[in-house]
C-alpha positions in Angstrom: 35.5 -45.0 297.4 32.9 -44.0 300.4 33.7 -46.0 303.6 31.3 -44.7 306.4 31.0 -40.8 305.2 34.9 -40.7 304.7 36.8 -40.7 301.7 39.6 -43.3 301.2 42.3 -43.7 298.9 41.8 -46.7 296.7 45.7 -47.5 297.5 44.8 -47.2 301.7 42.9 -50.3 301.2 45.6 -52.0 299.8 48.0 -51.4 302.5 45.4 -52.2 305.0 45.2 -55.3 303.5 49.0 -55.5 303.1 49.5 -55.2 307.0 46.5 -57.7 307.8 48.1 -60.4 305.8 51.8 -59.9 306.8 51.2 -58.2 309.8 52.4 -61.4 311.6 55.2 -62.4 309.9 56.7 -58.9 310.6 56.6 -58.9 314.0 58.1 -62.1 314.2 60.6 -61.1 312.1 61.0 -58.1 314.6 61.0 -60.4 317.3 64.0 -62.5 316.2 65.7 -59.2 315.3 65.2 -57.4 318.2 65.1 -60.4 320.6 62.3 -59.6 322.5 58.2 -58.3 321.7 58.1 -55.0 323.3 61.1 -53.7 320.6 59.5 -55.7 317.7 56.6 -54.0 317.9 58.0 -50.9 317.8 59.8 -52.1 314.5 56.7 -53.4 312.9 55.1 -49.8 313.7 57.9 -47.6 312.7 58.4 -49.4 309.5 54.7 -49.5 308.9 54.4 -45.9 309.6 57.7 -45.0 306.9 55.8 -47.8 304.4 52.2 -45.9 304.8 53.8 -42.4 302.9 55.6 -44.9 300.5 52.7 -47.4 300.2 51.7 -45.9 296.1 55.0 -46.4 295.1 56.2 -49.3 297.4 52.8 -51.6 296.0 53.8 -51.8 292.6 57.0 -53.5 293.3 57.2 -57.0 292.9 58.1 -57.9 296.7 56.5 -55.0 299.2 57.1 -57.3 301.6 61.0 -57.4 301.3 60.5 -54.1 301.1 59.4 -53.8 304.7 61.6 -55.7 306.1 64.8 -54.6 304.7 63.3 -51.0 306.5 62.9 -52.9 309.8 66.6 -54.5 309.6 68.0 -50.8 308.6 65.8 -49.2 311.4 66.9 -51.7 313.4 70.7 -51.1 313.0 70.3 -47.9 313.3 68.5 -47.8 316.7 71.4 -50.2 317.9 73.7 -47.2 316.4 72.0 -44.8 318.4 71.4 -46.5 321.5 75.6 -47.8 321.7 75.6 -43.7 322.2 73.5 -43.3 324.7 74.3 -43.1 328.7 72.9 -46.7 330.4 71.2 -46.2 333.4 70.9 -48.5 336.3 67.8 -49.1 336.7 64.8 -49.5 334.1 61.7 -47.3 335.2 59.0 -49.9 334.4 58.7 -53.2 332.9 58.0 -53.6 329.5 54.7 -55.2 327.8 55.6 -59.0 327.0 53.4 -61.4 325.0 53.7 -64.5 327.0 52.9 -66.6 323.7 55.8 -65.0 321.9 58.3 -64.8 324.9 57.0 -68.4 325.9 58.0 -69.7 322.7 61.8 -67.8 322.6 62.8 -68.3 325.9 62.4 -72.1 325.6 65.1 -72.2 322.9 69.0 -72.1 323.9 69.9 -71.5 320.9 67.8 -68.4 321.1 69.6 -67.5 324.5 72.8 -67.8 322.6 71.4 -65.7 319.9 70.8 -62.6 322.8 74.4 -62.9 323.9 75.3 -62.0 320.7 75.8 -58.0 319.8 72.9 -56.8 317.7 75.0 -56.2 314.3 76.2 -59.5 314.5 72.4 -61.2 315.5 71.0 -58.7 312.5 73.8 -60.1 310.2 73.0 -64.0 311.1 69.1 -63.5 311.0 69.4 -61.8 307.7 71.7 -65.0 306.3 70.3 -68.2 308.3 66.6 -66.6 308.8 65.7 -64.8 305.4 68.4 -66.9 303.8 69.8 -64.0 301.8 73.9 -64.1 300.5 76.0 -61.7 302.1 76.0 -59.0 299.2 72.5 -58.8 299.7 72.9 -58.0 303.5 75.3 -55.9 302.5 73.4 -53.9 300.2 70.1 -53.5 303.0 72.7 -52.9 305.6 74.8 -50.3 303.5 78.1 -52.2 305.1 80.6 -54.3 302.6 80.4 -57.9 301.7 83.3 -57.9 304.0 82.4 -56.9 306.9 79.1 -59.0 306.7 81.7 -62.0 306.1 83.4 -60.8 309.4 80.6 -60.5 311.3 79.4 -63.6 310.9 82.2 -65.2 311.3 82.6 -63.7 314.7 79.0 -64.3 315.6 79.6 -68.1 314.8 82.5 -67.7 316.9 81.0 -67.1 320.0 78.1 -69.1 319.4 80.9 -72.0 319.6 82.1 -70.7 322.4 79.2 -70.4 324.6 77.7 -74.2 323.1 80.4 -75.5 325.7 80.0 -73.2 328.4 76.3 -73.5 328.2 76.4 -77.6 327.9 78.3 -77.5 330.6 76.6 -75.5 332.8 73.2 -77.5 332.2 75.3 -80.6 333.0 76.1 -79.2 336.2 72.3 -78.4 337.0 71.5 -81.6 336.1 74.1 -83.7 337.9 73.2 -81.4 341.2 69.4 -82.0 341.0 70.4 -85.8 340.6 72.2 -85.8 343.8 69.4 -83.8 345.5 66.7 -87.0 344.4 66.3 -89.2 347.5 68.2 -92.4 347.9 66.9 -95.5 348.0 
């Protein structure tokens, strides 16, 4: 098969079609995992780079997208572990690129803010459990941890979310009361 004078491997066309068809969904999944557009784009790019070499084998599987999602989740956990060991700097050198539409959707949600407050591992477990509708055993296999660790991470995350919810509700109530006090009285 040739395209514009260059020999193209037949499976490469399938790979390009897969990326075009499922790239947006993978990006959204990466956004839910990472919490920001820049890291989501990096995560998708890295997963697709790894998939490119394995595509002739992966395309024969029942669920190639599941394979990519598993790769993304494992990469996310790996990055999380690596970042945990890095020394953080006081100031960020430059602002990251943000996709306005995706950021607007994410920033409008109170729940998304609460999820962002969770540690990455706990957030990943909740995303896989509730967004991907995976069982504890499936999550454990995907992340390379025990099912008990999955349950404990989910339990801790849900406990933190329960604590955050009343705090956030009280804060929002104070903001609303302050806004009401500053209005004109008749």
